[in-house]
MARTIVEX-819107 format. One line per 10 residues: number of its first residue (from 1); their letters; for each residue x, y, z of N, C-alpha, C. Coordinates in steps of 0.02 Angstrom, whole numbers. Layout:
N
NUM	a	X Y Z X Y Z X Y Z; ...
This chain:
366
1	medswhigrr	5511 7216 2596 5466 7173 2635 5463 7197 2706; 5403 7201 2734 5394 7223 2802 5417 7170 2851; 5446 7192 2905 5465 7145 2958 5403 7117 2990; 5404 7054 3007 5348 7022 3042 5374 6993 3107; 5329 6986 3155 5347 6959 3222 5298 6903 3238; 5324 6846 3258 5282 6788 3273 5300 6761 3342; 5249 6742 3380 5261 6711 3444 5223 6644 3446; 5257 6591 3465 5226 6525 3468 5179 6520 3527; 5137 6467 3524 5086 6459 3576 5118 6449 3645; 5175 6412 3648 5207 6401 3712 5231 6467 3743
11	dflrllgpai	5264 6509 3701 5287 6573 3727 5229 6619 3745; 5175 6615 3705 5115 6655 3719 5087 6637 3788; 5082 6572 3801 5055 6550 3865 5099 6570 3923; 5164 6568 3912 5210 6587 3966 5205 6661 3982; 5196 6701 3930 5193 6773 3940 5127 6794 3973; 5072 6767 3947 5006 6790 3969 4972 6743 4019; 4998 6682 4025 4965 6633 4067 4952 6656 4139; 5003 6680 4176 4991 6700 4245 4937 6754 4252; 4935 6801 4205 4884 6853 4209 4815 6826 4193; 4811 6785 4140 4747 6756 4121 4720 6711 4176
21	aafplgqall	4765 6671 4206 4744 6622 4256 4716 6654 4319; 4727 6720 4327 4700 6754 4387 4625 6760 4384; 4595 6748 4325 4523 6755 4317 4492 6687 4301; 4433 6672 4328 4402 6607 4316 4394 6591 4242; 4373 6639 4200 4366 6626 4130 4432 6608 4098; 4485 6642 4121 4551 6627 4094 4573 6557 4112; 4558 6535 4173 4576 6467 4192 4539 6417 4148; 4476 6430 4134 4438 6384 4092 4469 6380 4022; 4491 6437 3996 4520 6437 3929 4585 6398 3928; 4625 6406 3981 4690 6374 3982 4685 6300 3996
31	tddayaleit	4635 6277 4033 4634 6208 4053 4586 6165 4013; 4539 6194 3977 4489 6154 3944 4494 6156 3867; 4490 6216 3840 4479 6220 3769 4537 6250 3729; 4589 6271 3764 4643 6305 3728 4674 6259 3676; 4677 6282 3614 4710 6248 3559 4684 6177 3549; 4619 6167 3561 4584 6106 3544 4608 6044 3583; 4643 6055 3638 4661 5998 3680 4599 5977 3719; 4574 5917 3705 4515 5893 3739 4533 5860 3805; 4500 5881 3858 4512 5854 3925 4447 5826 3952; 4448 5762 3968 4389 5730 3997 4392 5736 4073
41	dikspkrarr	4339 5761 4102 4337 5773 4174 4315 5710 4211; 4359 5683 4252 4343 5625 4294 4344 5650 4366; 4287 5658 4396 4284 5688 4462 4303 5638 4516; 4362 5647 4543 4385 5604 4597 4341 5615 4659; 4326 5562 4697 4290 5572 4760 4329 5616 4809; 4394 5625 4797 4435 5667 4841 4428 5741 4824; 4397 5756 4766 4395 5826 4743 4357 5872 4791; 4304 5846 4823 4261 5888 4865 4298 5914 4926; 4347 5875 4952 4378 5894 5015 4453 5908 5009; 4483 5893 4952 4555 5900 4946 4575 5974 4947
51	asrkstdfiv	4626 5989 4985 4648 6059 4995 4680 6087 4932; 4685 6153 4930 4722 6187 4877 4796 6186 4895; 4839 6185 4843 4911 6186 4855 4933 6252 4885; 4989 6250 4921 5018 6311 4948 5046 6354 4892; 5075 6322 4842 5102 6358 4784 5107 6308 4727; 5121 6333 4667 5130 6288 4610 5195 6308 4576; 5248 6271 4594 5315 6287 4570 5343 6235 4522; 5311 6176 4521 5338 6120 4483 5281 6082 4448; 5300 6046 4395 5258 5994 4365 5298 5930 4370; 5269 5879 4401 5304 5816 4410 5270 5763 4366
61	lhtteangss	5311 5729 4326 5287 5680 4278 5297 5609 4304; 5246 5568 4296 5246 5500 4323 5230 5449 4268; 5247 5387 4281 5223 5331 4241 5182 5285 4286; 5127 5259 4260 5080 5223 4301 5103 5152 4319; 5147 5123 4278 5170 5054 4287 5111 5005 4284; 5058 5023 4249 4999 4981 4242 4960 5003 4181; 4907 4966 4163 4868 4985 4104 4821 5042 4119; 4790 5069 4067 4751 5131 4073 4692 5128 4119; 4648 5077 4109 4585 5076 4147 4597 5068 4221; 4642 5022 4240 4654 5012 4312 4690 5072 4342
71	slnslskggk	4733 5104 4303 4768 5162 4328 4720 5219 4342; 4675 5232 4295 4629 5287 4302 4585 5277 4364; 4561 5217 4374 4519 5204 4433 4557 5215 4498; 4619 5190 4501 4659 5197 4561 4678 5270 4575; 4698 5304 4522 4718 5374 4530 4659 5417 4551; 4600 5403 4523 4540 5442 4540 4519 5428 4612; 4517 5365 4631 4495 5347 4698 4538 5380 4752; 4603 5381 4742 4648 5410 4792 4666 5482 4782; 4645 5512 4726 4665 5581 4711 4741 5587 4704; 4770 5540 4666 4843 5533 4663 4875 5572 4606
81	anylvdtdgk	4835 5607 4566 4863 5647 4512 4812 5700 4493; 4836 5753 4462 4790 5803 4435 4766 5783 4365; 4811 5753 4326 4794 5734 4258 4824 5665 4242; 4792 5630 4195 4819 5569 4167 4817 5574 4091; 4872 5553 4059 4877 5552 3986 4880 5479 3965; 4829 5456 3930 4825 5386 3909 4865 5374 3846; 4875 5310 3829 4917 5292 3772 4888 5316 3705; 4822 5325 3703 4791 5350 3641 4791 5426 3637; 4821 5458 3686 4825 5531 3686 4769 5565 3724; 4720 5527 3747 4666 5558 3786 4692 5584 3852
91	vyrilnpgqv	4667 5642 3873 4688 5673 3935 4629 5674 3983; 4640 5652 4044 4588 5652 4095 4608 5697 4153; 4562 5740 4173 4574 5782 4232 4541 5748 4292; 4582 5732 4342 4559 5695 4401 4543 5742 4458; 4587 5789 4470 4576 5842 4520 4581 5910 4485; 4555 5961 4515 4564 6028 4488 4639 6045 4487; 4661 6085 4440 4733 6098 4434 4764 6129 4496; 4725 6164 4537 4753 6196 4597 4750 6153 4660; 4722 6092 4655 4716 6050 4714 4776 6006 4725; 4788 5989 4788 4842 5942 4806 4825 5873 4779
101	sigcgrsmwn	4871 5843 4744 4867 5772 4727 4927 5738 4760; 4921 5674 4774 4972 5642 4816 5016 5594 4775; 5038 5617 4716 5081 5576 4674 5153 5574 4697; 5179 5629 4725 5251 5632 4741 5267 5596 4806; 5221 5597 4854 5237 5568 4919 5297 5603 4950; 5342 5564 4979 5401 5594 5011 5447 5620 4957; 5458 5686 4955 5494 5717 4900 5528 5781 4923; 5579 5800 4885 5617 5861 4901 5650 5886 4838; 5654 5952 4832 5694 5983 4778 5720 6050 4802; 5786 6056 4803 5820 6117 4823 5796 6139 4892
111	skinldnhal	5792 6092 4938 5774 6099 5009 5698 6106 5021; 5659 6117 4968 5586 6119 4976 5560 6048 4979; 5522 6032 5030 5500 5963 5040 5425 5957 5027; 5402 5894 5025 5331 5878 5014 5304 5915 4952; 5330 5896 4895 5315 5933 4834 5243 5927 4812; 5205 5879 4840 5134 5878 4824 5100 5943 4843; 5128 5978 4892 5101 6043 4912 5123 6099 4866; 5166 6083 4818 5194 6135 4775 5197 6115 4702; 5167 6058 4683 5175 6033 4615 5111 6003 4587; 5101 6012 4522 5051 5974 4485 5080 5906 4469
121	niefvghhns	5039 5854 4474 5060 5786 4457 5024 5764 4394; 5063 5743 4344 5035 5716 4281 5059 5644 4273; 5013 5598 4267 5028 5527 4256 5023 5511 4182; 5071 5475 4156 5070 5448 4088 5061 5372 4094; 5011 5345 4061 5002 5273 4062 5062 5241 4029; 5095 5195 4064 5155 5163 4038 5203 5146 4093; 5264 5129 4073 5314 5105 4121 5376 5150 4118; 5413 5150 4173 5470 5196 4179 5525 5182 4128; 5526 5121 4100 5578 5104 4051 5550 5096 3981; 5490 5123 3968 5460 5120 3901 5443 5190 3878
131	epaqgqyasg	5461 5206 3816 5449 5273 3789 5374 5285 3781; 5351 5346 3793 5280 5361 3783 5258 5350 3711; 5193 5338 3702 5165 5331 3635 5162 5400 3601; 5157 5399 3534 5156 5462 3496 5098 5507 3518; 5040 5477 3530 4982 5517 3552 4995 5550 3620; 5032 5516 3662 5049 5545 3728 5096 5604 3720; 5142 5600 3673 5187 5656 3662 5147 5718 3641; 5101 5709 3594 5064 5767 3568 5020 5798 3622; 4982 5756 3658 4938 5783 3710 4978 5808 3770; 5029 5770 3788 5070 5791 3845 5105 5857 3833
141	reliaqlqgm	5128 5867 3772 5161 5931 3755 5113 5989 3764; 5051 5982 3739 5002 6035 3745 4982 6047 3818; 4971 5993 3854 4950 5999 3923 5004 6034 3965; 5065 6011 3957 5120 6041 3995 5128 6115 3978; 5123 6132 3913 5130 6202 3892 5076 6245 3924; 5014 6220 3925 4960 6258 3955 4971 6269 4029; 4992 6217 4064 5002 6223 4137 5063 6265 4153; 5115 6261 4112 5172 6305 4121 5151 6378 4114; 5111 6391 4063 5088 6460 4053 5042 6483 4109; 5000 6438 4132 4952 6456 4185 4987 6474 4250
151	ygisddgvmp	5042 6439 4265 5075 6448 4330 5146 6478 4325; 5169 6492 4264 5235 6522 4257 5291 6475 4275; 5287 6411 4256 5337 6361 4274 5387 6354 4217; 5451 6356 4232 5504 6349 4182 5511 6276 4162; 5548 6264 4107 5562 6195 4086 5600 6157 4140; 5645 6191 4176 5683 6159 4230 5637 6136 4286; 5578 6166 4292 5532 6147 4345 5487 6089 4326; 5497 6060 4267 5459 6001 4246 5506 5942 4252; 5493 5897 4300 5539 5843 4316 5503 5777 4326; 5539 5722 4316 5510 5656 4332 5507 5645 4407
161	hsqvaygrpn	5460 5602 4427 5453 5585 4497 5517 5558 4527; 5552 5517 4488 5614 5486 4513 5667 5538 4532; 5663 5597 4502 5713 5649 4515 5700 5685 4581; 5638 5687 4604 5622 5725 4664 5604 5682 4724; 5589 5618 4713 5572 5573 4769 5634 5560 4811; 5624 5552 4876 5680 5530 4918 5654 5485 4973; 5699 5445 5000 5680 5398 5052 5713 5415 5118; 5677 5400 5171 5705 5406 5238 5752 5347 5251; 5795 5351 5302 5839 5294 5317 5800 5230 5326; 5831 5175 5306 5800 5109 5314 5854 5057 5320
171	kwhrrshrgr	5835 4993 5316 5885 4941 5327 5935 4935 5269; 5921 4969 5213 5967 4968 5158 6013 5029 5157; 5993 5083 5189 6033 5144 5187 6022 5185 5250; 6076 5210 5278 6071 5246 5342 6056 5320 5333; 6062 5346 5273 6050 5416 5260 5985 5426 5221; 5956 5485 5227 5903 5503 5181 5932 5507 5111; 5896 5482 5061 5928 5467 4997 5881 5474 4937; 5913 5489 4880 5879 5482 4816 5880 5407 4797; 5831 5389 4756 5829 5320 4733 5769 5282 4759; 5721 5318 4789 5661 5285 4813 5617 5262 4756
181	krcgmlfakd	5620 5296 4700 5577 5281 4643 5617 5285 4578; 5597 5245 4529 5619 5254 4461 5562 5279 4417; 5507 5294 4448 5447 5317 4414 5461 5376 4367; 5442 5368 4304 5447 5424 4256 5518 5441 4236; 5566 5399 4250 5636 5418 4240 5652 5437 4168; 5616 5409 4118 5629 5426 4049 5616 5499 4033; 5576 5533 4076 5562 5603 4064 5622 5648 4081; 5677 5617 4102 5739 5654 4112 5783 5653 4049; 5766 5610 4000 5807 5604 3939 5795 5664 3894; 5849 5688 3864 5845 5748 3823 5797 5740 3764
191	dvrqklglet	5800 5682 3729 5758 5674 3670 5684 5668 3689; 5669 5636 3746 5600 5631 3768 5574 5700 3787; 5615 5738 3822 5594 5805 3843 5583 5850 3782; 5626 5844 3732 5617 5885 3672 5551 5870 3637; 5530 5806 3637 5466 5789 3607 5407 5816 3647; 5419 5832 3710 5368 5863 3753 5375 5939 3753; 5420 5965 3712 5428 6038 3706 5470 6068 3761; 5509 6027 3797 5550 6051 3852 5622 6057 3829; 5650 6116 3833 5716 6130 3805 5772 6123 3855; 5758 6135 3919 5811 6131 3970 5790 6085 4026
201	kprqdpdvaa	5838 6068 4069 5824 6026 4127 5879 6037 4180; 5867 6019 4242 5919 6025 4293 5978 5980 4277; 6038 6004 4287 6098 5967 4271 6133 5937 4332; 6107 5952 4391 6133 5920 4451 6078 5918 4503; 6087 5877 4554 6039 5872 4609 6060 5920 4665; 6023 5973 4676 6044 6023 4726 6044 5996 4797; 6004 5947 4811 6000 5920 4880 6058 5872 4894; 6079 5835 4843 6139 5793 4851 6201 5838 4855; 6204 5889 4813 6261 5935 4813 6269 5969 4881; 6212 5984 4915 6214 6017 4980 6218 5967 5038
211	nrlvfadtyl	6224 5902 5022 6231 5848 5071 6168 5839 5114; 6111 5864 5089 6048 5849 5123 6028 5777 5110; 6047 5751 5051 6032 5683 5031 6095 5652 5000; 6094 5586 4992 6145 5551 4954 6110 5509 4900; 6147 5491 4848 6120 5446 4798 6124 5374 4823; 6069 5340 4822 6069 5269 4841 6059 5224 4780; 6051 5254 4722 6040 5216 4660 6086 5246 4607; 6146 5218 4601 6196 5245 4555 6171 5245 4483; 6136 5191 4464 6110 5187 4396 6062 5245 4382; 6016 5258 4428 5968 5312 4418 6003 5379 4415
221	aefiygrgah	6052 5390 4459 6088 5454 4460 6123 5466 4394; 6155 5416 4367 6191 5425 4304 6143 5429 4245; 6086 5396 4250 6036 5401 4197 6009 5472 4192; 5997 5504 4249 5969 5571 4249 6021 5624 4234; 6080 5617 4264 6130 5671 4260 6191 5654 4219; 6199 5591 4199 6257 5570 4161 6315 5552 4206; 6366 5524 4176 6426 5506 4215 6457 5569 4245; 6483 5561 4305 6510 5619 4339 6459 5651 4384; 6401 5620 4392 6351 5646 4439 6380 5648 4509; 6354 5694 4549 6379 5703 4617 6359 5643 4659
231	lpaepaiamp	6404 5593 4663 6388 5531 4699 6413 5535 4771; 6382 5495 4816 6404 5495 4886 6473 5464 4892; 6507 5483 4946 6575 5457 4957 6573 5382 4973; 6523 5361 5012 6518 5290 5028 6483 5253 4971; 6497 5188 4963 6465 5151 4908 6389 5148 4917; 6352 5157 4862 6280 5153 4865 6258 5081 4874; 6202 5072 4907 6175 5005 4920 6113 4996 4877; 6111 4941 4840 6054 4928 4797 5992 4917 4840; 5936 4946 4819 5873 4940 4856 5819 4916 4808; 5769 4881 4834 5714 4860 4791 5673 4920 4768
241	eengegdvta	5646 4915 4708 5603 4968 4682 5537 4966 4719; 5514 5025 4743 5449 5029 4775 5395 5032 4722; 5341 4997 4732 5286 4995 4684 5233 5045 4704; 5195 5067 4655 5138 5111 4669 5159 5183 4678; 5109 5227 4678 5121 5298 4685 5108 5321 4756; 5120 5384 4768 5106 5412 4833 5156 5387 4884; 5135 5382 4946 5180 5363 5000 5144 5313 5044; 5173 5298 5103 5142 5251 5148 5073 5275 5169; 5029 5229 5186 4964 5248 5210 4969 5272 5282; 4915 5303 5305 4916 5331 5372 4934 5279 5425
251	gevfraieng	4906 5219 5418 4918 5166 5467 4988 5138 5465; 5027 5153 5412 5095 5127 5406 5148 5177 5428; 5127 5235 5454 5175 5286 5474 5220 5261 5529; 5191 5227 5579 5231 5199 5633 5252 5128 5616; 5316 5113 5625 5343 5046 5615 5365 5019 5683; 5348 4957 5698 5363 4927 5763 5433 4896 5763; 5471 4910 5816 5536 4879 5826 5526 4806 5844; 5563 4762 5811 5559 4691 5824 5618 4667 5866; 5614 4606 5890 5668 4577 5930 5735 4581 5893; 5787 4604 5928 5853 4608 5900 5867 4671 5861
261	qvawtyagde	5817 4714 5851 5827 4776 5815 5844 4833 5862; 5880 4882 5835 5895 4943 5872 5861 5001 5836; 5863 5060 5865 5825 5117 5839 5844 5132 5767; 5909 5128 5749 5930 5148 5683 5917 5094 5630; 5891 5036 5651 5870 4986 5602 5817 5016 5557; 5773 5057 5586 5721 5089 5548 5735 5162 5534; 5763 5197 5584 5770 5270 5578 5838 5291 5551; 5886 5245 5544 5951 5262 5518 5985 5318 5557; 6020 5362 5522 6055 5416 5555 6009 5468 5585; 5943 5462 5574 5896 5511 5600 5862 5485 5664
271	fadkttiymf	5891 5434 5696 5859 5403 5753 5849 5452 5811; 5891 5504 5816 5886 5550 5872 5864 5620 5849; 5833 5625 5791 5811 5690 5766 5745 5712 5798; 5731 5777 5794 5669 5803 5821 5608 5781 5780; 5621 5758 5718 5566 5734 5676 5562 5658 5674; 5591 5625 5723 5581 5553 5733 5543 5544 5798; 5486 5511 5793 5440 5505 5850 5437 5433 5874; 5444 5424 5939 5441 5358 5971 5376 5352 6010; 5341 5298 5998 5280 5283 6036 5292 5218 6075; 5298 5224 6141 5315 5167 6183 5252 5128 6202
281	kngkirrgde	5263 5066 6222 5207 5021 6237 5166 5045 6296; 5197 5085 6340 5159 5112 6397 5118 5174 6379; 5119 5193 6315 5080 5250 6292 5118 5315 6288; 5178 5319 6315 5217 5380 6312 5242 5392 6241; 5244 5456 6222 5268 5475 6156 5324 5527 6165; 5380 5515 6133 5438 5560 6139 5471 5570 6071; 5501 5630 6063 5541 5643 6003 5611 5614 6014; 5645 5599 5958 5712 5572 5962 5761 5618 5997; 5756 5683 5984 5803 5729 6016 5791 5735 6091; 5729 5728 6113 5713 5729 6184 5743 5668 6218
291	lkrggfnfte	5737 5610 6186 5765 5549 6215 5842 5553 6220; 5873 5582 6169 5946 5588 6169 5969 5632 6227; 5935 5689 6237 5954 5734 6291 5945 5701 6359; 5897 5654 6363 5884 5620 6427 5927 5559 6437; 5974 5546 6390 6019 5490 6399 5989 5422 6382; 5937 5421 6341 5904 5359 6323 5952 5312 6286; 5948 5247 6302 5990 5197 6270 5955 5170 6208; 5973 5196 6150 5940 5177 6088 5958 5106 6066; 6009 5076 6096 6028 5008 6077 5988 4955 6114; 5953 4975 6167 5913 4928 6205 5841 4954 6207
301	iepgtkiavg	5808 4949 6151 5741 4975 6144 5692 4917 6146; 5639 4924 6183 5592 4870 6194 5556 4852 6129; 5555 4787 6111 5517 4766 6052 5444 4788 6058; 5416 4810 6003 5348 4835 6003 5345 4911 6007; 5401 4943 6025 5404 5017 6022 5397 5038 5948; 5357 5088 5936 5344 5109 5868 5380 5174 5852; 5404 5180 5791 5443 5238 5769 5413 5267 5705; 5405 5332 5703 5386 5368 5642 5442 5417 5625; 5464 5415 5563 5521 5457 5541 5496 5511 5493; 5517 5573 5506 5502 5627 5460 5438 5665 5475
311	yvygghvkrg	5415 5662 5537 5353 5697 5556 5364 5743 5616; 5331 5799 5614 5330 5845 5671 5276 5821 5719; 5294 5817 5782 5246 5797 5834 5206 5858 5854; 5142 5858 5837 5101 5916 5852 5067 5913 5919; 5064 5854 5949 5030 5846 6012 4957 5826 6002; 4918 5833 6054 4850 5808 6054 4798 5864 6049; 4743 5848 6015 4686 5893 6014 4652 5890 6082; 4633 5948 6108 4596 5950 6171 4553 6013 6172; 4515 6022 6223 4472 6080 6227 4514 6144 6223; 4496 6188 6177 4534 6250 6169 4596 6241 6126
321	rsaysickre	4609 6180 6102 4668 6168 6059 4647 6126 6000; 4628 6158 5946 4602 6124 5887 4659 6100 5842; 4640 6059 5793 4690 6036 5745 4720 6095 5707; 4679 6145 5691 4705 6202 5654 4756 6241 5696; 4742 6247 5761 4789 6284 5804 4856 6247 5810; 4855 6181 5799 4916 6142 5804 4959 6148 5741; 4927 6141 5683 4968 6139 5622 4944 6186 5567; 4899 6231 5582 4877 6283 5536 4856 6254 5468; 4885 6278 5414 4865 6258 5347 4881 6185 5332; 4923 6154 5373 4938 6084 5362 4881 6038 5383
331	cnlpstiyrl	4832 6064 5420 4784 6020 5454 4743 5978 5406; 4727 6002 5346 4684 5963 5302 4722 5933 5243; 4788 5932 5246 4827 5902 5192 4828 5826 5200; 4832 5790 5144 4833 5717 5149 4896 5690 5181; 4948 5730 5187 5010 5707 5220 5007 5715 5296; 4956 5749 5322 4949 5757 5395 4912 5697 5423; 4938 5670 5478 4913 5608 5506 4879 5621 5573; 4820 5591 5582 4784 5594 5646 4778 5523 5674; 4800 5515 5736 4791 5451 5769 4736 5460 5822; 4679 5429 5809 4622 5436 5854 4634 5397 5919
341	pggefktgde	4599 5415 5972 4610 5383 6037 4606 5306 6035; 4565 5279 5992 4558 5206 5987 4612 5173 5947; 4659 5213 5918 4714 5184 5880 4706 5189 5805; 4648 5211 5780 4637 5217 5708 4675 5278 5681; 4702 5270 5621 4738 5325 5588 4695 5353 5531; 4696 5420 5524 4663 5453 5468 4708 5510 5442; 4700 5526 5378 4738 5581 5349 4698 5646 5353; 4731 5700 5335 4699 5765 5340 4639 5774 5295; 4635 5736 5239 4577 5743 5196 4525 5688 5210; 4535 5650 5263 4486 5600 5284 4451 5618 5349
351	idfnaipakt	4485 5657 5390 4460 5672 5457 4400 5719 5454; 4353 5710 5500 4295 5755 5506 4313 5809 5558; 4325 5869 5534 4350 5922 5578 4296 5946 5628; 4235 5927 5617 4182 5944 5664 4174 5892 5719; 4212 5838 5714 4204 5784 5763 4270 5751 5780; 4323 5790 5788 4387 5761 5809 4386 5752 5884; 4392 5690 5908 4389 5680 5980 4450 5706 6017; 4441 5725 6079 4497 5745 6121 4547 5688 6125; 4610 5704 6135 4666 5656 6139 4685 5627 6071; 4660 5656 6016 4683 5636 5950 4753 5665 5939
361	lvmfre	4800 5621 5921 4868 5643 5908 4874 5670 5837; 4908 5727 5830 4918 5758 5764 4992 5758 5747; 5009 5734 5686 5077 5736 5661 5075 5761 5589; 5124 5802 5573 5126 5828 5504 5197 5828 5479; 5204 5827 5412 5269 5823 5381 5309 5886 5393; 5373 5876 5403 5418 5933 5413 5421 5975 5348
């Protein structure tokens, strides 16, 4: 009997996907018609202006925490995912596969931050504590395999949102921490991943291991990594689950200090960092590290002072100093924030670059 050699569709896509995806026809084959996976195109209003990702290193899996019709409308309106997989197995493409979607919000993996700039987001209709429907397994498996082949993403690079999301310091925790989301947490389970064709997964959190973050949700940490997960030395503090996808809106970036509060009530251990920005009532804007060098008393901060945590202060647009010259490729990303002279906030995919007024403040994610 002659020897025969067989390669499965997943391995075929991984081997040839990056080369095929370099050509427009190849992208069409991989994203639309490959292996009879039907994809319904839902053109998000964000598609016309949403930027392309810097790279595609990850696929992040989410659960909508809502029913199909309302989820699809919300995700499309905000450009919050590239794809949605409904309970009947139907797949909807919301943004082009190479465009930024804002499903991850504040996120980090192995020191790389803002994963929306580096990841495809796939939403599964359902809840974080409910197993996907059989139709979702079949369609999700094919979709993930195609995208892995198209971008050369390993199984370890396919993770739930809860695994990569992190929170800045707040009144529940003084450190930047895992535990901001439980979204998609079931996609960390071995049996669920196997049904999606994923054979391996990360076995520890590289950012907690490197002390960039701590675990603030012991249950989530043990659910993802099992007992013996790298837990913080101090006891974790229970925090409420955040609802919805993405991150804070542009207008919520600054939080106002109230009577009796000090700087670390909102900024935690990052109150004096270079990426913590203070906006005083007299209009002055200073970074936390600048205030510290000047001997500022962070315990006696005037109520009404506003603080933004986790943003680079780019300064103001003026004649001869455009938004692009301030933050380069970050300028049109949805995570970049513009504060117009009148106080209105807009994101990078909302601002009109032909009509940015002078004295517009630009801030972008670190």
